[in-house]
C-alpha positions as CSV (number, residue, x, y, z in Angstrom):
1,M,-33.3,2.5,-37.5
2,Q,-29.8,1.3,-38.0
3,S,-29.4,-1.0,-41.0
4,R,-27.4,-4.3,-40.8
5,R,-24.8,-2.8,-43.1
6,E,-24.4,0.3,-40.8
7,F,-24.2,-2.0,-37.7
8,L,-21.5,-4.1,-39.3
9,Q,-19.5,-1.0,-40.3
10,F,-19.8,0.3,-36.8
11,A,-18.7,-3.0,-35.4
12,A,-15.6,-2.9,-37.5
13,V,-14.8,0.6,-36.4
14,A,-15.5,-0.3,-32.8
15,A,-13.0,-3.2,-33.0
16,S,-10.2,-0.7,-33.7
17,V,-11.4,2.3,-31.7
18,F,-12.6,0.5,-28.5
19,G,-10.3,-2.5,-28.5
20,A,-8.1,-1.2,-25.7
21,A,-11.2,-0.7,-23.5
22,G,-12.2,-4.3,-24.0
23,L,-15.2,-3.4,-26.2
24,A,-14.2,-5.1,-29.4
25,S,-15.8,-8.4,-28.5
26,N,-19.2,-6.7,-27.8
27,P,-20.2,-4.3,-30.6
28,G,-23.6,-4.0,-29.1
29,R,-22.1,-2.5,-26.0
30,A,-20.0,-0.1,-28.1
31,F,-23.0,1.0,-30.1
32,A,-25.0,1.6,-26.9
33,Q,-22.3,3.7,-25.6
34,Q,-21.9,5.6,-28.8
35,K,-25.6,6.5,-28.5
36,L,-25.1,7.7,-24.9
37,T,-22.7,10.7,-24.7
38,Q,-21.2,12.9,-22.0
39,D,-23.2,15.8,-23.4
40,D,-26.4,13.7,-22.9
41,L,-25.5,13.1,-19.3
42,L,-24.8,16.8,-18.7
43,R,-27.9,18.1,-20.6
44,F,-30.1,19.9,-18.1
45,D,-32.7,22.7,-18.0
46,A,-30.7,25.1,-15.9
47,K,-32.7,27.2,-13.6
48,G,-32.3,30.2,-11.3
49,Q,-29.1,31.5,-9.7
50,V,-27.9,28.6,-7.5
51,T,-26.7,25.1,-8.5
52,L,-26.1,22.5,-5.8
53,L,-24.0,19.5,-6.6
54,H,-24.2,16.5,-4.3
55,F,-21.8,13.5,-3.9
56,T,-22.1,11.0,-1.1
57,D,-21.2,7.6,0.2
58,V,-18.4,7.0,-2.3
59,H,-16.7,4.7,0.3
60,A,-13.2,5.5,-1.1
61,Q,-13.9,4.1,-4.6
62,L,-11.5,6.0,-6.8
63,K,-12.0,3.9,-9.9
64,P,-15.1,2.8,-11.9
65,I,-17.1,-0.1,-10.4
66,Y,-20.1,-2.3,-10.8
67,F,-22.8,-1.9,-8.2
68,R,-26.1,-3.7,-8.5
69,P,-29.1,-1.8,-7.1
70,P,-31.3,-3.7,-4.5
71,D,-34.1,-6.0,-5.4
72,T,-35.6,-5.5,-1.9
73,N,-36.0,-2.1,-0.2
74,I,-38.9,-2.3,2.2
75,G,-40.5,0.8,3.8
76,V,-42.8,0.5,6.8
77,G,-45.6,2.6,8.3
78,D,-46.1,5.8,6.5
79,Y,-43.0,5.2,4.3
80,A,-44.1,2.0,2.7
81,G,-44.4,1.9,-1.1
82,I,-43.0,5.4,-1.7
83,P,-39.5,6.5,-2.8
84,P,-36.9,5.3,-2.0
85,H,-38.7,2.1,-1.2
86,L,-39.4,1.1,-4.8
87,V,-37.4,-1.4,-6.8
88,G,-37.4,-2.9,-10.2
89,E,-40.5,-2.3,-12.4
90,E,-42.2,-0.2,-9.8
91,F,-39.2,2.1,-9.7
92,L,-39.1,2.4,-13.5
93,K,-42.9,3.1,-13.6
94,H,-42.8,5.7,-10.9
95,F,-39.9,7.7,-12.4
96,G,-40.9,7.1,-16.1
97,I,-37.7,5.2,-17.1
98,D,-37.7,2.8,-20.0
99,A,-36.9,-0.9,-19.3
100,G,-33.6,-2.0,-20.7
101,S,-32.3,1.6,-21.0
102,A,-29.0,3.0,-19.6
103,Y,-31.0,4.6,-16.8
104,A,-32.8,1.4,-16.0
105,Y,-29.4,-0.2,-15.6
106,A,-28.1,2.6,-13.4
107,H,-31.1,2.4,-11.0
108,T,-32.5,-1.2,-10.9
109,F,-31.5,-4.8,-10.6
110,L,-33.5,-5.8,-13.7
111,D,-31.5,-7.8,-16.3
112,Y,-28.5,-6.5,-14.4
113,E,-25.7,-8.6,-15.8
114,A,-26.7,-8.3,-19.4
115,L,-27.1,-4.5,-19.1
116,A,-23.8,-4.3,-17.2
117,K,-22.1,-5.9,-20.2
118,T,-23.8,-3.4,-22.4
119,Y,-23.2,-0.2,-20.5
120,G,-20.1,-1.0,-18.4
121,R,-19.0,0.3,-15.0
122,L,-20.1,3.5,-13.3
123,G,-18.2,6.0,-11.2
124,G,-14.5,6.8,-11.0
125,L,-13.5,10.0,-9.3
126,D,-11.8,11.3,-12.4
127,R,-15.1,11.0,-14.3
128,T,-16.9,12.8,-11.4
129,A,-14.3,15.5,-11.6
130,T,-15.0,15.9,-15.3
131,L,-18.7,16.5,-14.6
132,V,-18.1,18.8,-11.7
133,K,-15.7,21.0,-13.7
134,A,-18.1,21.0,-16.7
135,I,-21.0,22.2,-14.6
136,R,-18.9,24.8,-12.9
137,A,-17.7,26.1,-16.2
138,E,-21.2,26.1,-17.8
139,R,-22.9,27.8,-14.8
140,G,-20.0,29.8,-13.5
141,E,-18.2,28.9,-10.3
142,D,-19.9,31.8,-8.5
143,K,-23.2,29.9,-8.9
144,V,-22.2,26.4,-7.9
145,L,-21.9,24.7,-4.4
146,F,-20.4,21.2,-4.4
147,L,-21.2,19.3,-1.2
148,D,-19.8,16.0,0.1
149,G,-22.3,14.0,2.2
150,G,-19.7,11.7,3.9
151,D,-18.7,8.1,4.1
152,T,-15.9,9.2,1.9
153,W,-12.8,8.1,3.8
154,Q,-13.5,4.3,4.2
155,G,-14.0,1.3,2.0
156,S,-11.0,0.3,-0.1
157,Y,-7.6,-1.4,0.2
158,T,-5.6,1.7,-0.4
159,T,-7.7,3.8,2.0
160,L,-7.1,1.2,4.8
161,K,-3.4,1.1,4.1
162,T,-2.9,4.9,3.8
163,N,-5.1,5.7,6.7
164,A,-7.4,7.6,4.2
165,Q,-4.6,9.7,2.8
166,D,-5.4,8.5,-0.8
167,I,-9.0,9.5,-1.0
168,Y,-8.3,12.6,1.2
169,E,-5.8,14.0,-1.4
170,C,-8.1,13.2,-4.3
171,M,-11.1,15.0,-2.6
172,K,-9.0,18.0,-1.9
173,L,-8.3,18.2,-5.6
174,L,-12.0,18.0,-6.3
175,K,-12.6,21.0,-4.0
176,P,-15.9,20.4,-2.2
177,D,-17.3,23.4,-0.4
178,A,-18.2,21.4,2.7
179,M,-18.7,17.9,4.0
180,T,-20.3,15.9,6.8
181,G,-19.6,12.3,7.8
182,H,-20.0,8.9,9.4
183,W,-17.5,6.2,8.8
184,E,-14.8,8.9,8.9
185,F,-14.9,8.6,12.7
186,T,-13.7,5.0,12.6
187,L,-10.2,6.3,11.7
188,G,-10.1,7.3,15.4
189,T,-10.4,10.8,16.9
190,E,-6.7,11.8,16.4
191,R,-6.5,10.9,12.7
192,F,-10.0,12.3,12.0
193,K,-9.2,15.7,13.5
194,E,-5.8,15.7,11.6
195,L,-7.6,15.3,8.3
196,V,-10.4,17.7,9.0
197,E,-7.9,20.5,10.0
198,G,-6.0,20.1,6.8
199,M,-8.6,19.6,4.1
200,G,-9.3,23.3,3.4
201,Y,-13.1,23.2,3.6
202,P,-15.4,22.8,6.6
203,F,-16.6,19.7,8.2
204,L,-20.2,20.5,9.3
205,A,-22.1,18.7,12.0
206,S,-25.0,20.4,13.8
207,N,-25.7,17.3,15.9
208,I,-22.3,16.4,17.3
209,F,-21.4,17.7,20.8
210,D,-18.4,17.4,23.0
211,S,-19.0,14.6,25.4
212,E,-17.5,16.3,28.4
213,W,-18.7,19.9,28.0
214,D,-21.9,19.3,26.0
215,E,-21.0,22.0,23.5
216,P,-20.9,21.9,19.7
217,A,-17.8,19.9,18.6
218,F,-17.7,21.2,15.0
219,E,-19.0,24.1,12.9
220,H,-22.7,23.6,12.3
221,T,-23.3,26.2,9.5
222,S,-21.3,27.7,6.7
223,F,-22.5,30.7,4.6
224,F,-21.9,31.1,0.9
225,E,-22.9,33.6,-1.7
226,R,-23.9,32.0,-5.0
227,G,-25.5,33.8,-7.9
228,G,-26.0,36.8,-5.6
229,V,-27.9,34.7,-3.2
230,K,-26.9,34.1,0.4
231,V,-26.9,30.3,1.1
232,A,-26.5,28.6,4.5
233,V,-25.3,25.0,4.6
234,I,-26.0,23.1,7.8
235,G,-24.3,19.8,8.4
236,Q,-25.9,16.7,10.0
237,A,-23.6,13.7,10.6
238,M,-24.9,10.2,11.1
239,P,-26.7,10.4,14.4
240,Y,-26.2,6.8,15.5
241,T,-22.5,6.6,14.8
242,P,-21.6,5.6,18.4
243,I,-24.1,2.7,18.2
244,A,-23.4,1.5,14.7
245,N,-19.7,1.8,15.1
246,P,-17.3,1.5,18.1
247,N,-17.7,4.4,20.4
248,W,-14.3,3.7,22.0
249,M,-12.7,5.0,18.8
250,F,-14.1,8.5,19.3
251,P,-15.3,8.8,22.9
252,E,-14.9,12.6,22.8
253,F,-18.1,13.0,20.7
254,S,-21.8,12.8,21.5
255,F,-24.2,12.2,18.7
256,G,-28.0,12.2,18.1
257,I,-30.6,13.5,15.7
258,R,-31.2,16.6,17.9
259,P,-34.0,18.2,15.8
260,E,-34.4,21.0,18.3
261,V,-30.7,22.0,17.8
262,L,-31.2,21.8,14.1
263,Q,-34.3,24.0,14.2
264,A,-32.3,26.6,16.3
265,N,-29.5,26.6,13.7
266,V,-32.0,26.9,10.8
267,D,-33.6,29.9,12.6
268,A,-30.2,31.5,13.3
269,A,-29.3,31.1,9.6
270,R,-32.5,32.8,8.5
271,E,-31.9,35.6,11.0
272,A,-28.4,36.0,9.6
273,G,-29.9,36.7,6.2
274,A,-29.9,33.3,4.5
275,E,-32.2,33.2,1.6
276,V,-31.6,29.5,1.0
277,V,-31.0,26.9,3.7
278,V,-29.5,23.6,2.7
279,M,-29.1,20.7,5.0
280,L,-26.1,18.5,4.1
281,S,-27.1,15.2,5.9
282,H,-25.9,11.7,6.6
283,D,-29.1,10.8,8.5
284,G,-30.6,8.5,5.8
285,F,-33.6,9.1,3.5
286,D,-36.5,8.2,5.9
287,V,-35.0,10.1,8.8
288,D,-34.6,13.2,6.7
289,R,-38.1,12.8,5.3
290,K,-39.3,13.1,8.8
291,I,-36.9,15.9,9.5
292,A,-38.5,17.8,6.6
293,S,-41.9,17.5,8.3
294,V,-40.8,18.5,11.8
295,V,-38.1,21.2,11.2
296,S,-39.3,24.3,9.4
297,G,-37.3,26.5,7.2
298,I,-35.1,24.0,5.3
299,D,-35.3,24.5,1.5
300,V,-33.2,21.5,0.4
301,I,-32.0,18.3,2.2
302,L,-29.1,16.5,0.4
303,T,-29.2,13.2,2.2
304,G,-26.9,10.2,2.4
305,H,-26.1,7.1,4.5
306,T,-28.8,4.7,3.1
307,H,-27.3,4.7,-0.4
308,D,-30.6,5.4,-2.0
309,A,-30.6,6.9,-5.5
310,V,-33.7,8.9,-6.7
311,P,-33.6,10.3,-10.2
312,R,-35.1,13.6,-9.1
313,A,-35.7,15.4,-5.8
314,V,-38.8,14.5,-3.7
315,E,-41.0,17.2,-2.4
316,V,-41.8,17.0,1.3
317,G,-43.9,20.0,2.1
318,S,-41.8,23.0,1.1
319,T,-38.5,21.0,1.4
320,L,-36.7,19.2,-1.5
321,L,-35.1,15.9,-0.6
322,L,-32.4,14.4,-2.8
323,S,-30.4,11.2,-2.2
324,S,-27.5,10.7,-4.6
325,G,-26.7,7.0,-4.3
326,S,-23.3,5.7,-3.4
327,H,-19.9,4.5,-4.6
328,G,-19.4,7.4,-7.0
329,K,-22.2,6.1,-9.3
330,Y,-24.0,9.4,-9.4
331,L,-23.7,13.1,-9.1
332,G,-26.8,14.9,-7.8
333,R,-27.8,18.3,-9.1
334,V,-30.5,20.8,-7.8
335,D,-30.9,24.2,-9.4
336,L,-32.8,26.9,-7.4
337,E,-34.5,30.0,-8.5
338,V,-34.7,32.5,-5.7
339,S,-36.8,35.7,-5.5
340,G,-37.8,37.9,-2.6
341,G,-35.6,35.9,-0.2
342,K,-37.2,32.5,-0.9
343,V,-37.0,29.6,-3.4
344,V,-39.7,30.1,-6.1
345,G,-38.6,27.4,-8.5
346,Y,-36.2,24.5,-9.0
347,N,-35.1,21.7,-11.3
348,S,-33.2,18.5,-10.2
349,T,-31.6,15.5,-11.6
350,L,-29.3,12.6,-10.7
351,I,-26.5,12.1,-13.2
352,P,-25.3,8.4,-13.6
353,V,-21.5,8.5,-14.0
354,F,-21.1,6.1,-17.0
355,S,-17.4,5.7,-16.9
356,D,-17.0,4.6,-20.6
357,V,-18.7,7.7,-22.0
358,I,-17.3,10.3,-19.7
359,A,-13.8,11.6,-20.5
360,P,-11.5,11.2,-17.4
361,D,-10.3,14.5,-16.0
362,A,-6.5,14.4,-16.6
363,E,-5.6,16.1,-13.3
364,M,-7.7,13.8,-11.2
365,A,-6.6,10.7,-13.2
366,A,-3.0,11.6,-12.5
367,K,-3.6,12.0,-8.8
368,I,-5.4,8.7,-8.6
369,A,-2.5,7.0,-10.4
370,E,-0.1,8.6,-8.0
371,V,-1.8,7.6,-4.7
372,R,-2.5,4.1,-5.9
373,A,1.0,3.5,-7.5
374,P,2.6,1.9,-4.4
375,Y,-0.3,-0.5,-4.1
376,E,-1.4,-1.2,-7.7
377,A,0.2,-4.6,-8.1
378,E,-1.3,-5.9,-4.8
379,C,-4.7,-4.4,-5.6
380,N,-4.8,-6.2,-8.9
381,R,-3.5,-9.5,-7.5
382,V,-6.0,-12.3,-8.3
383,I,-7.0,-14.5,-5.5
384,G,-9.9,-16.4,-7.2
385,R,-12.7,-16.3,-9.6
386,T,-16.5,-16.2,-9.3
387,E,-18.9,-18.3,-11.4
388,T,-21.9,-16.3,-10.1
389,L,-22.8,-12.7,-9.5
390,L,-21.4,-11.3,-6.2
391,Y,-23.4,-8.4,-4.9
392,R,-24.3,-6.9,-1.5
393,R,-27.5,-4.7,-1.6
394,G,-30.9,-5.9,-0.5
395,N,-32.7,-5.7,2.8
396,F,-32.0,-9.4,3.6
397,N,-29.7,-10.9,1.1
398,G,-26.5,-10.5,-0.9
399,T,-24.2,-13.1,-2.4
400,W,-21.0,-11.3,-1.3
401,D,-22.3,-11.7,2.3
402,D,-23.3,-15.3,1.7
403,L,-19.7,-16.0,0.6
404,I,-18.4,-14.2,3.6
405,C,-20.6,-16.3,5.9
406,Q,-19.5,-19.5,4.2
407,G,-15.9,-18.5,4.8
408,I,-16.6,-17.7,8.5
409,R,-18.4,-21.0,9.0
410,E,-15.6,-23.1,7.5
411,V,-12.5,-21.3,8.7
412,R,-13.8,-20.5,12.3
413,D,-15.6,-23.9,12.5
414,V,-19.0,-22.6,13.7
415,Q,-22.6,-23.7,13.2
416,I,-23.9,-20.1,12.5
417,A,-22.2,-17.2,10.8
418,L,-23.4,-13.5,10.9
419,S,-22.3,-10.7,8.6
420,P,-23.4,-7.1,9.1
421,G,-25.9,-5.6,6.7
422,F,-23.5,-3.1,5.3
423,R,-24.6,-1.4,2.1
424,W,-21.0,-0.6,1.0
425,G,-19.2,-3.1,-1.2
426,T,-19.0,-3.4,-5.0
427,T,-20.3,-6.0,-7.4
428,L,-18.6,-8.7,-9.5
429,L,-20.1,-10.2,-12.6
430,A,-20.2,-14.0,-13.2
431,G,-16.9,-15.1,-14.7
432,Q,-14.8,-12.2,-13.2
433,D,-11.6,-12.7,-11.3
434,I,-11.6,-11.7,-7.6
435,T,-8.8,-9.3,-6.8
436,I,-7.5,-7.9,-3.5
437,D,-9.2,-4.6,-4.6
438,D,-12.6,-6.5,-4.8
439,L,-12.2,-8.2,-1.5
440,Y,-11.3,-5.1,0.4
441,A,-14.2,-3.1,-1.2
442,A,-16.4,-5.5,0.7
443,T,-14.4,-5.9,3.9
444,S,-12.1,-2.9,4.5
445,M,-12.5,-1.4,8.0
446,T,-10.5,-0.6,11.1
447,Y,-12.2,-3.1,13.4
448,P,-12.2,-6.3,11.2
449,N,-11.7,-9.1,13.7
450,V,-13.7,-12.3,13.2
451,Y,-14.9,-13.5,16.5
452,R,-15.9,-17.1,17.6
453,S,-18.3,-17.4,20.5
454,E,-21.1,-19.3,22.0
455,M,-24.7,-18.0,22.1
456,T,-27.9,-19.4,23.4
457,G,-30.9,-19.5,21.0
458,A,-32.5,-16.7,23.2
459,Q,-29.4,-14.5,22.8
460,L,-29.4,-15.1,19.1
461,K,-33.0,-14.1,18.8
462,D,-32.5,-11.0,20.8
463,I,-29.6,-9.9,18.6
464,M,-31.8,-10.5,15.5
465,E,-34.7,-8.7,16.9
466,D,-32.6,-5.7,17.9
467,V,-31.0,-5.3,14.4
468,C,-34.4,-5.8,12.8
469,D,-35.9,-3.0,14.9
470,N,-33.1,-0.7,13.7
471,L,-34.3,-1.3,10.2
472,F,-38.1,-1.6,10.4
473,N,-39.1,0.6,13.3
474,K,-42.1,2.6,12.1
475,D,-40.5,5.7,13.6
476,P,-37.7,6.8,11.3
477,F,-36.0,8.5,14.2
478,L,-35.4,5.1,15.7
479,Q,-33.9,3.6,12.5
480,Q,-30.1,3.4,12.0
481,G,-30.0,2.6,8.3
482,G,-28.2,-0.3,6.8
483,D,-29.7,-3.7,6.0
484,M,-30.6,-6.8,8.0
485,V,-27.7,-8.8,9.4
486,R,-26.9,-11.7,7.0
487,V,-26.9,-15.2,8.3
488,R,-25.8,-18.7,7.3
489,G,-26.4,-21.8,9.3
490,F,-30.1,-21.0,10.1
491,T,-33.2,-19.7,8.5
492,Y,-36.1,-17.7,9.8
493,D,-39.3,-15.8,9.0
494,C,-39.3,-12.0,9.4
495,A,-42.6,-10.2,10.1
496,V,-41.4,-6.7,9.1
497,N,-44.6,-4.9,10.3
498,A,-44.7,-6.5,13.7
499,E,-43.2,-4.9,16.9
500,I,-39.8,-5.6,18.4
501,G,-39.8,-9.1,20.0
502,S,-42.3,-10.5,17.5
503,R,-40.5,-10.0,14.1
504,I,-38.1,-13.0,14.1
505,L,-40.0,-16.3,13.9
506,N,-39.4,-19.9,13.1
507,M,-35.6,-20.0,13.5
508,R,-34.2,-23.3,12.3
509,L,-30.8,-24.8,11.8
510,S,-30.2,-25.0,8.0
511,D,-28.2,-28.3,8.2
512,T,-30.9,-30.3,10.1
513,G,-34.1,-28.3,10.0
514,E,-34.3,-28.5,13.8
515,P,-35.8,-25.5,15.6
516,I,-33.3,-23.2,17.4
517,E,-34.1,-23.6,21.1
518,A,-33.9,-20.7,23.5
519,D,-31.9,-22.5,26.2
520,K,-29.6,-24.4,23.8
521,T,-26.0,-23.2,23.0
522,Y,-24.7,-22.7,19.5
523,T,-21.3,-21.8,18.1
524,V,-21.4,-18.4,16.3
525,G,-18.9,-16.5,14.2
526,G,-19.1,-12.9,12.9
527,W,-17.2,-9.8,12.3
528,A,-17.3,-6.0,12.8
529,S,-18.1,-6.2,16.5
530,V,-18.2,-2.8,18.1
531,A,-16.8,-4.3,21.4
532,E,-13.3,-3.2,22.2
533,G,-10.7,-6.0,22.4
534,T,-12.5,-8.4,20.0
535,E,-10.1,-11.1,19.1
536,G,-9.8,-13.1,15.9
537,P,-8.3,-12.9,12.4
538,A,-9.2,-9.9,10.2
539,I,-12.1,-10.6,7.9
540,Y,-10.1,-9.7,4.8
541,D,-7.3,-12.1,5.8
542,L,-9.8,-14.9,6.6
543,M,-11.6,-14.4,3.3
544,E,-8.4,-14.2,1.3
545,Q,-7.4,-17.6,2.8
546,Y,-10.9,-19.0,2.1
547,I,-11.2,-17.8,-1.5
548,T,-7.7,-18.8,-2.4
549,S,-8.3,-22.3,-1.1
550,K,-11.4,-22.6,-3.3
551,G,-9.9,-21.1,-6.4
552,T,-13.3,-20.7,-8.0
553,V,-16.4,-19.8,-6.0
554,N,-20.1,-20.4,-6.9
555,V,-22.6,-18.7,-4.6
556,P,-26.2,-19.4,-5.7
557,D,-28.6,-16.5,-4.8
558,E,-30.5,-18.4,-2.1
559,R,-33.1,-16.7,0.0
560,T,-32.9,-18.0,3.6
561,V,-35.3,-15.4,5.0
562,N,-39.0,-15.7,4.5
563,V,-40.5,-12.1,4.7
564,V,-43.9,-11.9,6.2
565,Y,-45.9,-8.7,5.6
């Protein structure tokens, strides 16, 4: 145990060594970080001939961030109460993680702000580059496959302003072996194709077909030899992209889960001599858990889209399923031992990218500085301050979305505000300044208009029921991922295990407590409509105006939805 004298000596050293990083005022944080090292994060019981590295849902975050894990992640039907639908203490118990530890901070909301001040931000593409290069060097590049699960080219101020050129150039430097995608399509077909053609590694999508000719629109499989083993990687893009996002931006493409096509491609890969079949997916965890049970012959599914982070791979029959979180917070690793043409052993982990204890890769750091340089001053411009934690994740709630709904109600002068249940968007701790970077991390998109319309109570209920079914349908193949639409101006009960039409109950106006009546009309504002030609100010412009007018915001973590099981 550390003595008081040793602690004081360390604090004095920390004041000089870590002062530039802002750690001098928190010697406890510095000591915690001294105990956690880059070598600790990389320590792993390597196994077999093949190493898979997985990185997904970074949402264009080039620099380290805070991102609070959810306090609510409800599974339904056969998927209730099992990973990834565990939070807090249940999560720690299931995965054997000590409360208050660095890994508890990385994976749960428990004591989040205090632990954030102790362990700092996570992510940063220059830190990820350090880990990837270290593992490639330790294992040998001929044994490592690095795979990007998509939602890479959207989610920041600089990515919006450069049409994804910034993150695109950085990812080319990181050199993935393949990628798939989802939000990438919201750049529009022309820009999307331009980037895919120039990135130097394949975009894989078994489930996307040409709308006119009903033929595969992209490569579905790439073959690699790693450690003397023939590995097939099959891509699976987000199947509901034309529903979750505006189809008019990419009308040339037809999507779907297409399990029968996937099975045919797996069979073809095996016939071509693949000893290992990997599915690089943006389906979401529960969809891919079902895929693993209905499509045979897949050894590993590296899944994305739902932003779930599991510390080790989950076995579903003979398939391993790993989800590697989001926003650059983690790097997934699966090692495979192959013998006689099949996987006979494995080891897996999820490495939290603690930015204060990982040395930035100099080459990537220089590239990040280069692509951000024209925008750095604007990104760091302060537009306000928050007195309370601003976060997004949770099936029903998030204070960032509460703030957005407040802004919509006030600026658009509506009774009710709706904000999509996006899982992308970073966290701000109480007392932090709000910068343009922070605002755009929560709002950056290519269809940002804030509409103002009138809806009847019946129409509002239908919308809520439809979104709720996308989240809580007991058949994962009918789920689209994401969280429940956020609301302000009314409250309701949600019966998550009921059927569509019966989940949204007791809708009442917040201001008066009056029931929302089916045939009565209400003014409603919202953003991110998939309808072409939606009119209204961009959400980031509206919220800049709103936050600037307030100066300091205070958003209590109020729960306006009563969940009924």
